[in-house]
C-alpha positions as CSV (number, residue, x, y, z in Angstrom):
1,M,25.2,104.2,21.4
2,K,28.8,103.2,19.8
3,I,30.9,106.1,17.8
4,A,33.7,104.9,15.2
5,V,36.3,107.8,15.1
6,S,39.0,107.7,12.8
7,T,42.3,107.8,14.2
8,Q,46.0,108.4,13.4
9,G,46.6,106.3,16.7
10,N,44.9,103.9,19.2
11,G,43.8,106.3,21.8
12,L,41.3,109.1,22.8
13,D,43.5,111.6,22.9
14,S,45.3,110.7,19.0
15,P,44.5,112.8,16.2
16,L,41.4,112.6,14.3
17,D,42.1,111.0,10.6
18,P,40.8,113.1,7.9
19,R,40.2,110.0,5.7
20,F,37.7,107.4,6.7
21,G,38.0,104.6,4.1
22,R,42.0,105.3,4.5
23,A,41.9,105.9,8.3
24,S,44.9,104.2,10.0
25,G,42.3,102.8,12.4
26,F,38.9,103.8,14.2
27,M,38.4,104.5,18.2
28,I,34.8,102.6,18.8
29,V,33.4,104.3,21.5
30,D,30.6,104.1,24.0
31,S,29.4,108.1,23.9
32,D,28.4,107.1,27.5
33,T,30.9,105.9,29.7
34,L,34.0,106.6,27.1
35,E,34.4,103.0,26.9
36,H,36.8,102.5,24.0
37,T,38.8,99.9,21.5
38,Y,41.0,100.4,18.9
39,V,40.2,98.4,15.7
40,P,43.3,99.3,13.1
41,N,42.3,99.9,9.4
42,E,45.6,98.4,7.9
43,Q,44.2,96.1,5.8
44,N,42.3,99.2,3.8
45,M,44.9,101.8,3.8
46,N,46.4,100.6,0.7
47,L,43.7,98.9,-1.5
48,P,43.7,100.3,-5.3
49,Q,39.4,100.5,-4.6
50,G,36.9,99.9,-2.2
51,A,38.9,101.3,1.1
52,G,35.8,103.2,1.9
53,I,33.3,100.0,1.7
54,Q,35.6,97.8,3.6
55,A,36.2,100.3,6.5
56,A,32.1,100.8,6.5
57,Q,32.1,96.8,6.7
58,C,35.0,97.2,9.8
59,V,32.5,99.7,11.9
60,A,29.1,97.9,11.2
61,N,31.0,94.6,12.9
62,A,32.1,96.8,15.7
63,G,28.6,97.7,16.6
64,A,28.8,101.4,15.7
65,K,25.6,103.6,15.1
66,A,27.7,106.5,14.1
67,V,30.8,107.5,12.4
68,I,32.9,111.0,13.0
69,T,35.7,111.6,10.3
70,G,36.8,114.6,8.5
71,H,35.9,113.5,4.8
72,V,34.0,110.4,3.4
73,G,33.7,109.6,-0.3
74,P,30.6,108.5,-2.3
75,K,31.0,104.7,-1.8
76,A,31.6,104.7,1.5
77,Y,28.8,107.1,2.1
78,V,26.3,105.2,0.6
79,A,27.9,101.5,2.6
80,L,27.6,103.8,5.5
81,D,23.6,105.0,5.1
82,R,22.2,101.4,4.2
83,G,23.9,100.3,7.5
84,K,21.9,103.0,9.2
85,I,25.3,104.6,10.5
86,A,25.0,108.4,10.5
87,V,27.9,110.3,9.5
88,Y,29.7,113.3,11.2
89,L,32.4,115.4,9.4
90,R,34.8,117.4,11.5
91,D,38.1,119.1,10.8
92,G,41.2,118.5,12.8
93,G,41.3,118.0,16.5
94,T,41.6,114.7,18.3
95,A,38.9,111.5,18.9
96,R,38.1,113.0,22.1
97,E,37.5,116.7,20.9
98,A,35.2,115.0,18.1
99,L,33.3,113.0,21.1
100,E,32.5,116.1,23.2
101,A,31.5,118.4,20.0
102,F,29.2,115.6,18.9
103,K,28.1,115.3,22.7
104,A,27.6,118.8,22.8
105,G,25.4,118.9,19.5
106,S,28.0,121.1,17.8
107,L,28.5,118.2,14.6
108,A,25.8,118.2,12.0
109,Q,24.4,115.0,10.7
110,A,26.1,114.7,7.0
111,G,23.8,115.0,4.0
112,G,25.9,112.9,1.8
113,P,29.8,112.5,0.6
114,D,32.1,115.4,0.9
115,K,34.7,114.2,-1.4
116,D,35.0,112.3,-4.3
117,G,36.0,109.1,-4.6
118,H,40.2,108.0,-4.5
119,W,41.0,111.1,-3.2
């Protein structure tokens, strides 16, 4: 399964980005092989609105079936949910650590947004 991890850099040891819609980018990782590619999110970082929706489209286009991020707002959550992309929240660490926690089953699937919009 492909998993999108919001990151502050382009490697598995990059810090997890706490933002989804305004993340620096996403590591798109095959959960079985750990093969990965980096998808920059620069085009959405400074949007006045709609960054979460655009980021959701970005990870959907990359084939992700799950997202690991620090926080997700209401519009992004709805867009991900409509795309049948599961959302998992994690505070801190690296992309690699987030993936390890996911594979170990220690990340709970989010049942909704955990932040108001425009935070």
